[in-house]
N, C-alpha and C positions, 0 to 999 in steps of 0.2 A: 091347299093347306100350307105348303111351304111359303107361299106368298103372304099368307096371314101372319105367319111367324116372323117373316122378314119385316113386314110392316110394323108389327108390334115391337120388335127389337129396334127398328129405326126410330120409332116414337120415343122409346126409352132412352136411346142415345141422344136424341134431340133434347130431351128434358135435362139430361146430365150436362150436355154442352151449355145449355142456357144457365144452369146453376153455376157452372164454372165461370161463365162469362160475368155473371153478377158478382161472384166472389172476387174475380180479378179486378173489376171496376172498384169495389170497396177497398181492396188492397192498394190499388193505384191512388185512390183518394187519400188513404192514410199516409202513404209514402210522400205525397205532395204536401200534406200538412206538416209532416216531420221535416221535410226539406226546407219549408218556409221558416221553421223555428231555428234552423242552423245558419240562416243567411243574416249577415249584418251589413250595415252601410257605414263607410268611413265618414267621420264628421269633417275631415279636411278636404278630401277630394270627391266625396259622394260616390265612390265606387262600391258596388255590392260584391261581397265575397263570402266564402264558406267559412264559418267559425271553426269547424272541425279540421279543415285542411290547413288553417293558418294560425293555430294556437301554439303557444309555448309557455312554460312555467318559469317563474322568476321569484326570487325571495327565499331567504333561508328559513325564516321563522313563520312568516305569514302565509306562505304557499299561494300567493296570488297568481291567478292565471290571466295571461294577456293574449290578445290576438294582434297580429301585425298586418296592417293593410299591405297587400301585395304591390300596390301602385306607389304609394308615398312612404311606406315603411313606418307609419305612425303606430306606436304601441297603444292599445286600448284595453283597459282592464275589463275583465268579465266577471260578473257576479254569478255565483253558483245557482241562484234561484231565478234571477231576473234577466240573465244574459248580459249583453253589453250595457255597462253603466251609462247613464245619461250625463252629459257634460253640463 
């Protein structure tokens, strides 16, 4: 009887582990998609970099946000909806 309880408990835990694995895979996929949205490519040197780590604000009245390429230090304006503006 104890063996049956242990087997039942084991199957329950296996099911929970599988549910958690699936949830983790979905979360990892969402994180990957979000990460891709924050990556930009410099038009001068073609280096890929993170928009969130390399942004700074400039402008007194227009509040334009720029990113600066970590390699060549070119300032690139960022649109609030579309991301890095196309040149």
